[in-house]
C-alpha positions in Angstrom: 95.4 37.3 229.4 97.6 38.4 226.4 96.7 36.7 223.1 99.1 38.6 220.8 102.9 38.5 221.3 103.0 42.2 220.8 100.4 43.0 223.5 103.0 42.7 226.2 104.5 46.0 224.9 101.3 48.0 225.3 101.5 51.0 227.6 98.4 50.7 229.8 97.2 53.7 232.0 96.8 52.7 235.6 95.8 56.2 236.9 94.6 58.8 234.5 95.7 62.3 235.3 95.1 65.1 232.8 95.7 68.9 233.1 94.4 70.7 230.1 96.2 69.4 227.0 98.9 67.6 229.1 98.6 64.0 230.1 100.3 63.0 233.4 98.8 59.5 233.6 100.6 56.8 235.6 101.1 53.8 233.3 102.8 50.5 233.6 105.8 52.1 231.9 105.9 54.7 234.6 105.9 52.0 237.3 108.6 50.0 235.6 110.9 53.1 235.2 110.3 54.1 238.8 111.2 50.6 240.0 114.4 50.5 237.9 115.4 53.9 239.2 114.5 53.0 242.8 116.5 49.8 242.7 119.5 51.7 241.3 119.3 54.4 244.0 118.9 51.6 246.6 122.1 50.0 245.4 123.9 53.3 245.4 122.7 54.0 249.0 123.8 50.6 250.2 127.3 51.2 248.7 127.6 54.6 250.3 126.1 53.7 253.7 127.7 50.4 254.3 130.8 50.5 252.1 132.8 47.4 251.4 134.2 44.7 253.7 137.7 43.2 253.5 136.0 39.8 253.3 133.3 40.4 250.7 130.0 38.6 250.6 128.4 37.3 247.4 126.3 40.4 247.0 129.4 42.6 247.4 131.3 40.5 244.8 128.4 41.1 242.3 128.5 44.9 242.9 132.3 44.9 242.7 132.2 43.1 239.4 129.8 45.7 238.0 132.1 48.4 239.3 135.2 46.9 237.8 133.5 46.2 234.5 132.4 49.8 234.1 135.8 51.1 235.2 137.5 48.8 232.8 135.3 49.9 229.9 136.2 53.5 230.5 139.9 52.9 230.9 140.1 50.8 227.8 138.0 53.0 225.6 138.7 56.5 226.9 141.8 56.3 229.0 142.8 58.1 232.2 141.0 61.3 231.1 137.7 59.5 231.0 137.7 58.5 234.7 135.8 61.6 235.7 132.9 60.4 233.6 132.7 57.1 235.6 129.5 58.1 237.6 127.6 58.9 234.4 128.7 55.7 232.6 128.0 53.6 235.7 124.5 55.0 236.0 123.8 54.3 232.3 125.1 50.7 232.6 123.2 50.0 235.8 119.9 51.5 234.6 120.0 49.7 231.3 121.0 46.4 232.9 118.3 46.6 235.6 115.7 47.5 233.0 116.6 44.6 230.7 116.8 42.0 233.5 113.6 43.1 235.3 111.7 42.8 232.0 112.3 39.1 232.1 110.1 38.7 235.2 106.7 37.3 234.3 103.9 39.8 233.9 106.4 42.7 234.2 107.1 45.5 231.6 110.3 45.9 229.7 110.9 49.7 229.2 113.9 49.1 227.0 111.6 47.4 224.5 110.2 50.8 223.6 112.0 53.0 221.1 111.0 56.2 222.9 112.7 55.0 226.1 115.9 53.9 224.4 115.9 57.1 222.3 115.8 59.2 225.5 118.8 57.4 226.9 120.7 57.7 223.5 119.9 61.4 223.2 121.1 62.0 226.8 124.4 60.4 225.9 124.6 62.2 222.5 123.9 65.6 224.0 126.5 65.0 226.7 129.0 64.0 224.1 128.3 67.2 222.1 128.7 69.3 225.3 132.0 67.5 226.2 133.3 68.1 222.7 132.3 71.7 222.5 133.7 72.6 226.0 137.0 70.8 225.2 137.7 72.0 221.7 135.4 74.9 221.1 134.8 75.8 217.4 137.5 73.4 216.4 135.0 70.6 217.0 133.8 71.1 213.4 136.9 69.3 212.3 135.0 66.1 213.2 133.2 66.4 209.9 136.3 67.0 207.7 139.0 64.3 207.8 142.6 65.6 207.7 144.2 65.9 204.3 140.9 66.0 202.4 141.0 68.0 199.2 138.4 70.8 198.6 136.4 69.0 195.9 136.2 65.8 198.0 135.2 67.8 201.1 131.8 68.7 199.5 131.1 65.0 199.4 132.6 63.9 202.7 131.2 66.7 205.0 127.5 65.9 204.4 128.2 62.2 204.8 130.1 62.8 208.1 127.3 65.1 209.4 124.6 62.5 208.6 126.6 59.6 210.2 127.2 61.8 213.3 123.5 62.7 213.7 122.5 59.0 213.2 124.7 57.9 216.2 121.9 58.2 218.8 119.4 56.6 216.4 121.6 53.5 215.9 122.3 53.4 219.6 118.6 53.5 220.5 117.4 51.1 217.7 120.0 48.5 218.6 118.8 48.2 222.2 115.1 48.5 221.3 115.2 45.9 218.5 117.1 43.3 220.4 114.9 43.5 223.5 111.7 43.5 221.6 112.6 40.6 219.3 113.8 38.5 222.2 110.6 39.0 224.3 108.4 38.5 221.2 110.1 35.1 220.5 109.6 34.1 224.2 106.0 34.9 224.0 105.5 33.0 220.7 107.1 29.8 222.1 105.2 30.1 225.4 101.9 30.6 223.5 102.7 27.6 221.3 103.4 25.4 224.4 100.2 26.6 226.1 98.1 25.8 223.0 99.6 22.3 222.7 98.9 21.6 226.4 95.3 22.7 226.0 94.7 20.5 223.1 95.3 17.3 225.2 96.1 13.9 223.8 99.6 13.4 222.4 100.1 17.1 222.2 99.8 17.3 226.0 103.0 15.2 226.2 104.7 16.8 223.2 104.3 20.3 224.7 107.4 19.5 226.9 109.6 20.1 223.8 108.7 23.8 223.3 109.0 24.2 227.1 112.6 23.0 227.0 113.2 25.3 224.1 111.6 28.1 226.1 114.0 27.5 229.0 117.0 27.6 226.7 115.7 30.8 225.0 115.2 32.4 228.4 118.8 31.8 229.3 119.9 33.2 226.0 117.6 36.3 226.5 119.2 36.8 230.0 122.6 36.8 228.3 121.3 39.3 225.7 120.1 41.5 228.5 123.7 41.7 229.9 125.3 42.0 226.4 123.0 44.8 225.3 123.7 46.8 228.5 127.5 46.2 227.9 127.2 47.2 224.2 125.2 50.4 225.0 127.8 51.3 227.6 130.9 50.6 225.5 129.5 52.6 222.6 128.8 55.5 224.9 132.5 55.3 226.0 133.6 55.3 222.4 131.5 58.4 221.6 133.1 60.2 224.6 136.5 59.2 223.4 135.8 60.5 219.9 134.6 63.8 221.5 137.9 64.1 223.5 140.3 63.3 220.7 138.3 64.5 217.7 138.5 61.2 216.0 
């Protein structure tokens, strides 16, 4: 039984495994991450093994909508030269979406509500963007930090600002996803705990507890929408960063 709204975010060890100074324990976060990855690879296997039918089923329509959404994001944000990054972007979008939605299942664990998890995803995108920019433009990539037409005295002010803003890209990308998921799940837990306390009090409160339950259902629908929106935002920002690396904007 969880008594604090923040206890749902605790990482609990299920199987302790330690080798010297290293801890390889299996936790609830490990299980949640493995399930999200397993579901993603299962979907990928089904797509490659069975393909698509001319008369699509409902499940195929859902997969096609994810495919077309990701392809549209890349085409609108990066253009034709960004199509080769489709597998990476699709994997990012699918993993974040599966992680967000699976966290809404009761007694499950939301891995995207932890900053360390979202920071790993953001750093993976950021390092990939730096590699793309360096391999495409070479040393000329340093022009990212000096806008064209800038005078020399102004450059001493703008270059540090551009460097700091560039370094903070993965931080903002990670914090945005982490904060939205954590705040939404905390609010759901607070409302659910309030309704449970009213129901346990009996009397008129037993009848009145239906009101917070209705609010809880509405908030659950909003949180489901937030799960999709945050996966979309994380993906489109990744596409924008890739486009900036290609065009040095």
